[in-house]
C-alpha positions as YAML, in Angstrom:
chain: A
units: angstrom
residues:
- id: 1
  name: UNK
  ca: [0.00, 0.00, 0.00]
- id: 2
  name: UNK
  ca: [1.30, 3.44, -0.97]
- id: 3
  name: UNK
  ca: [1.13, 5.69, 2.09]
- id: 4
  name: UNK
  ca: [3.92, 8.23, 1.54]
- id: 5
  name: UNK
  ca: [2.13, 11.24, 0.15]
- id: 6
  name: UNK
  ca: [4.09, 13.38, -2.30]
- id: 7
  name: UNK
  ca: [3.12, 16.44, -0.22]
- id: 8
  name: UNK
  ca: [0.61, 17.39, 2.41]
- id: 9
  name: UNK
  ca: [-0.57, 20.99, 2.25]
- id: 10
  name: UNK
  ca: [-1.53, 22.08, 5.73]
- id: 11
  name: UNK
  ca: [-3.51, 25.16, 4.69]
- id: 12
  name: UNK
  ca: [-5.07, 24.59, 1.27]
- id: 13
  name: UNK
  ca: [-7.63, 27.30, 2.03]
- id: 14
  name: UNK
  ca: [-4.92, 29.82, 1.10]
- id: 15
  name: UNK
  ca: [-6.11, 31.87, -1.92]
- id: 16
  name: UNK
  ca: [-3.12, 30.75, -3.99]
- id: 17
  name: UNK
  ca: [-4.58, 27.22, -4.05]
- id: 18
  name: UNK
  ca: [-8.12, 28.19, -5.07]
- id: 19
  name: UNK
  ca: [-7.42, 27.10, -8.66]
- id: 20
  name: UNK
  ca: [-5.99, 23.74, -7.60]
- id: 21
  name: UNK
  ca: [-8.99, 23.05, -5.36]
- id: 22
  name: UNK
  ca: [-11.39, 24.02, -8.15]
- id: 23
  name: UNK
  ca: [-9.58, 21.69, -10.60]
- id: 24
  name: UNK
  ca: [-9.73, 18.86, -8.04]
- id: 25
  name: UNK
  ca: [-13.49, 19.35, -7.58]
- id: 26
  name: UNK
  ca: [-13.96, 19.53, -11.38]
- id: 27
  name: UNK
  ca: [-12.05, 16.25, -11.77]
- id: 28
  name: UNK
  ca: [-14.41, 14.59, -9.26]
- id: 29
  name: UNK
  ca: [-17.46, 15.99, -11.08]
- id: 30
  name: UNK
  ca: [-16.14, 14.72, -14.43]
- id: 31
  name: UNK
  ca: [-15.75, 11.12, -13.24]
- id: 32
  name: UNK
  ca: [-18.16, 8.57, -14.66]
- id: 33
  name: UNK
  ca: [-18.89, 6.99, -11.28]
- id: 34
  name: UNK
  ca: [-22.56, 6.69, -10.39]
- id: 35
  name: UNK
  ca: [-24.06, 6.51, -6.93]
- id: 36
  name: UNK
  ca: [-27.44, 5.41, -5.72]
- id: 37
  name: UNK
  ca: [-29.77, 2.64, -6.68]
- id: 38
  name: UNK
  ca: [-30.75, 4.27, -9.98]
- id: 39
  name: UNK
  ca: [-27.44, 3.98, -11.80]
- id: 40
  name: UNK
  ca: [-27.49, 6.14, -14.88]
- id: 41
  name: UNK
  ca: [-29.70, 8.82, -13.36]
- id: 42
  name: UNK
  ca: [-27.66, 9.72, -10.29]
- id: 43
  name: UNK
  ca: [-24.66, 12.02, -10.36]
- id: 44
  name: UNK
  ca: [-21.32, 11.76, -8.53]
- id: 45
  name: UNK
  ca: [-21.91, 13.06, -4.99]
- id: 46
  name: UNK
  ca: [-22.39, 16.75, -5.76]
- id: 47
  name: UNK
  ca: [-22.90, 17.67, -2.10]
- id: 48
  name: UNK
  ca: [-19.58, 16.04, -1.10]
- id: 49
  name: UNK
  ca: [-17.74, 17.83, -3.90]
- id: 50
  name: UNK
  ca: [-19.33, 21.18, -2.99]
- id: 51
  name: UNK
  ca: [-18.54, 20.75, 0.71]
- id: 52
  name: UNK
  ca: [-14.93, 19.67, 0.06]
- id: 53
  name: UNK
  ca: [-14.33, 22.78, -2.04]
- id: 54
  name: UNK
  ca: [-16.09, 25.10, 0.38]
- id: 55
  name: UNK
  ca: [-14.19, 27.84, 2.15]
- id: 56
  name: UNK
  ca: [-16.45, 27.49, 5.21]
- id: 57
  name: UNK
  ca: [-14.83, 27.07, 8.65]
- id: 58
  name: UNK
  ca: [-13.05, 23.80, 9.31]
- id: 59
  name: UNK
  ca: [-9.75, 22.03, 8.83]
- id: 60
  name: UNK
  ca: [-8.55, 20.92, 5.41]
- id: 61
  name: UNK
  ca: [-5.54, 18.92, 4.17]
- id: 62
  name: UNK
  ca: [-4.59, 18.01, 0.63]
- id: 63
  name: UNK
  ca: [-2.34, 15.46, -1.04]
- id: 64
  name: UNK
  ca: [-0.55, 17.12, -3.96]
- id: 65
  name: UNK
  ca: [1.35, 15.51, -6.83]
- id: 66
  name: UNK
  ca: [3.09, 17.61, -9.49]
- id: 67
  name: UNK
  ca: [1.11, 20.68, -8.44]
- id: 68
  name: UNK
  ca: [-2.29, 18.98, -8.65]
- id: 69
  name: UNK
  ca: [-4.43, 18.05, -5.68]
- id: 70
  name: UNK
  ca: [-5.07, 14.30, -5.88]
- id: 71
  name: UNK
  ca: [-6.80, 13.92, -2.50]
- id: 72
  name: UNK
  ca: [-8.59, 16.27, -0.15]
- id: 73
  name: UNK
  ca: [-9.79, 15.83, 3.42]
- id: 74
  name: UNK
  ca: [-11.87, 18.40, 5.23]
- id: 75
  name: UNK
  ca: [-13.58, 18.64, 8.57]
- id: 76
  name: UNK
  ca: [-16.79, 20.54, 8.00]
- id: 77
  name: UNK
  ca: [-17.31, 22.46, 11.23]
- id: 78
  name: UNK
  ca: [-20.73, 23.67, 10.03]
- id: 79
  name: UNK
  ca: [-22.25, 20.20, 9.50]
- id: 80
  name: UNK
  ca: [-25.74, 19.70, 10.89]
- id: 81
  name: UNK
  ca: [-24.82, 17.01, 13.43]
- id: 82
  name: UNK
  ca: [-21.43, 18.35, 14.47]
- id: 83
  name: UNK
  ca: [-18.00, 18.30, 12.83]
- id: 84
  name: UNK
  ca: [-17.98, 15.89, 9.89]
- id: 85
  name: UNK
  ca: [-14.98, 14.33, 8.13]
- id: 86
  name: UNK
  ca: [-15.11, 14.49, 4.33]
- id: 87
  name: UNK
  ca: [-12.51, 12.67, 2.19]
- id: 88
  name: UNK
  ca: [-12.13, 12.20, -1.56]
- id: 89
  name: UNK
  ca: [-9.37, 11.01, -3.88]
- id: 90
  name: UNK
  ca: [-9.40, 11.24, -7.68]
- id: 91
  name: UNK
  ca: [-8.65, 8.38, -10.07]
- id: 92
  name: UNK
  ca: [-6.06, 6.95, -10.61]
- id: 93
  name: UNK
  ca: [-4.89, 7.68, -7.06]
- id: 94
  name: UNK
  ca: [-7.51, 5.59, -5.25]
- id: 95
  name: UNK
  ca: [-6.54, 2.42, -3.41]
- id: 96
  name: UNK
  ca: [-3.04, 3.70, -2.67]
- id: 97
  name: UNK
  ca: [-3.62, 4.66, 0.97]
- id: 98
  name: UNK
  ca: [-4.04, 8.39, 0.30]
- id: 99
  name: UNK
  ca: [-7.50, 8.67, 1.89]
- id: 100
  name: UNK
  ca: [-6.27, 6.79, 4.95]
- id: 101
  name: UNK
  ca: [-3.15, 8.95, 5.26]
- id: 102
  name: UNK
  ca: [-5.13, 12.17, 4.83]
- id: 103
  name: UNK
  ca: [-7.76, 10.93, 7.27]
- id: 104
  name: UNK
  ca: [-5.18, 10.06, 9.93]
- id: 105
  name: UNK
  ca: [-3.45, 13.42, 9.50]
- id: 106
  name: UNK
  ca: [-6.63, 15.49, 9.68]
- id: 107
  name: UNK
  ca: [-8.06, 13.48, 12.59]
- id: 108
  name: UNK
  ca: [-4.81, 14.21, 14.45]
- id: 109
  name: UNK
  ca: [-5.15, 17.93, 13.69]
- id: 110
  name: UNK
  ca: [-8.78, 17.86, 14.80]
- id: 111
  name: UNK
  ca: [-7.76, 16.29, 18.09]
- id: 112
  name: UNK
  ca: [-5.03, 18.92, 18.57]
- id: 113
  name: UNK
  ca: [-7.58, 21.66, 17.79]
- id: 114
  name: UNK
  ca: [-9.87, 20.37, 20.56]
- id: 115
  name: UNK
  ca: [-12.57, 18.84, 18.36]
- id: 116
  name: UNK
  ca: [-14.01, 16.09, 20.52]
- id: 117
  name: UNK
  ca: [-16.32, 14.21, 18.13]
- id: 118
  name: UNK
  ca: [-16.22, 13.56, 14.39]
- id: 119
  name: UNK
  ca: [-18.82, 12.03, 12.14]
- id: 120
  name: UNK
  ca: [-18.05, 10.32, 8.81]
- id: 121
  name: UNK
  ca: [-21.22, 9.51, 6.85]
- id: 122
  name: UNK
  ca: [-21.17, 6.81, 4.23]
- id: 123
  name: UNK
  ca: [-23.20, 4.10, 2.59]
- id: 124
  name: UNK
  ca: [-22.61, 0.40, 3.12]
- id: 125
  name: UNK
  ca: [-22.14, 0.21, -0.67]
- id: 126
  name: UNK
  ca: [-18.92, 2.21, -0.28]
- id: 127
  name: UNK
  ca: [-16.75, -0.50, 1.25]
- id: 128
  name: UNK
  ca: [-13.48, 1.39, 0.82]
- id: 129
  name: UNK
  ca: [-14.74, 4.40, 2.77]
- id: 130
  name: UNK
  ca: [-16.14, 2.17, 5.50]
- id: 131
  name: UNK
  ca: [-12.75, 0.43, 5.73]
- id: 132
  name: UNK
  ca: [-10.96, 3.81, 5.94]
- id: 133
  name: UNK
  ca: [-13.30, 4.88, 8.74]
- id: 134
  name: UNK
  ca: [-12.72, 1.66, 10.65]
- id: 135
  name: UNK
  ca: [-8.96, 1.95, 10.14]
- id: 136
  name: UNK
  ca: [-9.10, 5.47, 11.62]
- id: 137
  name: UNK
  ca: [-10.87, 4.15, 14.71]
- id: 138
  name: UNK
  ca: [-14.45, 5.14, 13.94]
- id: 139
  name: UNK
  ca: [-17.33, 3.15, 15.44]
- id: 140
  name: UNK
  ca: [-19.79, 1.88, 12.82]
- id: 141
  name: UNK
  ca: [-23.45, 2.69, 13.49]
- id: 142
  name: UNK
  ca: [-25.80, 0.97, 11.03]
- id: 143
  name: UNK
  ca: [-28.79, 3.23, 10.40]
- id: 144
  name: UNK
  ca: [-30.48, 0.70, 8.12]
- id: 145
  name: UNK
  ca: [-31.39, 1.12, 4.49]
- id: 146
  name: UNK
  ca: [-27.74, 1.02, 3.42]
- id: 147
  name: UNK
  ca: [-26.75, 4.06, 5.53]
- id: 148
  name: UNK
  ca: [-23.90, 4.03, 8.01]
- id: 149
  name: UNK
  ca: [-22.51, 6.63, 10.36]
- id: 150
  name: UNK
  ca: [-18.93, 6.20, 11.48]
- id: 151
  name: UNK
  ca: [-18.42, 8.01, 14.79]
- id: 152
  name: UNK
  ca: [-15.17, 8.78, 16.54]
- id: 153
  name: UNK
  ca: [-14.83, 10.44, 19.91]
- id: 154
  name: UNK
  ca: [-11.45, 12.14, 20.11]
- id: 155
  name: UNK
  ca: [-11.45, 13.08, 23.78]
- id: 156
  name: UNK
  ca: [-12.07, 10.80, 26.74]
- id: 157
  name: UNK
  ca: [-15.62, 10.90, 27.98]
- id: 158
  name: UNK
  ca: [-16.08, 11.91, 31.60]
- id: 159
  name: UNK
  ca: [-18.58, 10.29, 33.87]
- id: 160
  name: UNK
  ca: [-19.92, 11.31, 37.22]
- id: 161
  name: UNK
  ca: [-21.07, 8.91, 39.88]
...
């Protein structure tokens, strides 16, 4: 498994990388992958692509090769149910450990920033993403109907007697 990233950009929200982030999101949009039960009528995760490219508050890390972003991880601090981890990698870079490496790096930064709980939402049909979540220490919560939430508490929980 390839886990040595060519580069990790710690602050890809910097304006100088706006073009690279836009090209990355365009590459995801242009893929011929289809999601959902109605293959052929669904489109590649437009909400994930939009949220990854968003400049909204949150942490973001990128894997860069030859000046192009090949993988992007973001913690969306504005997500409805609390901070949410978003990860995507473009072809042909999938299945080389990039999502796992980005996920580990950004989860570590989230912990250092004091974020206590992260959510990673996926579908049971996306086995690679489920495996990445499990590798990063997320707890799988089966919501039924093919929906999973992967939850990770970053800080110890306190209890009172």
